[in-house]
C-alpha positions as CSV (number, residue, x, y, z in Angstrom):
1,M,101.1,74.6,81.1
2,F,97.9,75.9,83.4
3,Y,98.8,78.4,86.0
4,A,96.8,79.7,88.9
5,I,96.0,83.4,89.2
6,I,95.2,84.4,92.8
7,A,94.0,87.5,93.1
8,E,93.2,89.8,96.6
9,D,90.7,92.7,96.3
10,N,91.2,96.0,98.1
11,E,88.8,96.4,100.7
12,G,85.2,98.0,100.3
13,S,85.5,97.2,96.3
14,L,81.9,95.5,95.9
15,I,80.7,98.3,93.8
16,K,83.5,97.7,91.3
17,R,83.8,94.5,91.3
18,L,79.8,94.3,90.4
19,E,80.5,97.1,87.5
20,A,83.4,95.4,86.3
21,R,82.1,91.7,86.2
22,P,79.9,92.1,82.9
23,A,83.6,92.6,81.0
24,H,85.7,90.4,83.6
25,L,83.0,87.4,82.6
26,E,83.8,88.0,79.1
27,R,87.2,87.2,79.3
28,L,86.6,84.1,80.8
29,K,84.3,83.0,78.6
30,Q,87.2,83.8,76.2
31,L,89.2,81.0,78.0
32,C,86.6,78.8,78.1
33,A,85.7,78.9,74.3
34,E,89.4,78.0,73.3
35,G,88.6,74.9,76.2
36,R,91.6,76.3,78.6
37,L,89.9,77.2,81.4
38,L,89.7,75.1,84.4
39,I,88.0,77.2,87.4
40,A,87.5,80.2,87.9
41,G,85.5,81.8,91.0
42,P,85.6,84.4,93.8
43,H,86.7,83.8,97.5
44,P,83.6,85.2,99.7
45,A,84.8,87.6,102.2
46,I,82.3,85.3,104.8
47,D,81.8,81.4,105.1
48,S,78.5,81.7,102.6
49,E,78.0,81.6,98.9
50,D,76.4,84.5,98.8
51,P,78.0,87.2,100.6
52,G,75.9,89.5,100.6
53,E,77.4,93.1,101.3
54,A,80.4,91.5,102.6
55,G,81.3,91.2,99.3
56,F,84.5,88.7,98.2
57,S,88.3,89.2,99.1
58,G,89.7,88.0,95.8
59,S,89.1,85.6,93.2
60,L,90.8,81.9,91.7
61,I,91.5,81.1,88.0
62,V,92.9,78.0,86.7
63,A,93.9,78.5,83.1
64,E,96.4,77.5,80.5
65,F,98.6,79.5,78.9
66,S,101.7,78.5,76.8
67,S,104.2,80.5,79.3
68,L,104.2,82.6,83.0
69,I,104.7,85.4,81.3
70,E,101.7,85.2,79.2
71,A,99.5,84.2,82.3
72,Q,100.7,87.2,84.0
73,S,100.4,89.8,81.3
74,W,96.9,88.0,80.8
75,A,96.3,88.7,84.5
76,D,97.6,91.9,84.1
77,Q,95.3,93.0,81.7
78,D,91.9,92.4,83.8
79,P,89.1,94.3,83.9
80,Y,89.3,93.7,87.7
81,V,93.1,95.5,88.0
82,A,92.0,98.3,85.6
83,T,89.1,99.2,88.1
84,G,90.9,98.8,91.1
85,V,89.4,95.7,92.3
86,Y,92.1,93.9,93.2
87,K,94.9,94.8,95.1
88,R,97.3,92.2,94.3
89,I,97.7,88.9,91.9
90,S,100.0,86.2,92.5
91,V,100.4,84.5,89.4
92,K,102.0,80.5,89.7
93,P,102.4,77.5,87.6
94,F,100.2,75.3,88.6
95,K,99.8,71.2,87.9
96,K,96.6,69.1,88.1
97,V,97.3,65.9,89.6
98,L,92.8,65.2,90.8
99,P,90.2,64.6,89.9
């Protein structure tokens, strides 16, 4: 089943986010290689593709896991959690309808 991992960034976390990004992306690339990643990306803090110094307010990842517990465990091990980028993470079952 798919699960939505909805994360909210701590204020002023752009530097930490940029430093931890390679490790964060490696985990996402692994999900992609396994055919389990539906979509992933950050939420710009302002209405812009490139928010610059405004940074990001959080992230959305939708990926396939065997259970809610596995999805939550995977999310809890994200480098953005370990480095203090994320303030809060919510993991919810997701049912893809379209497209």
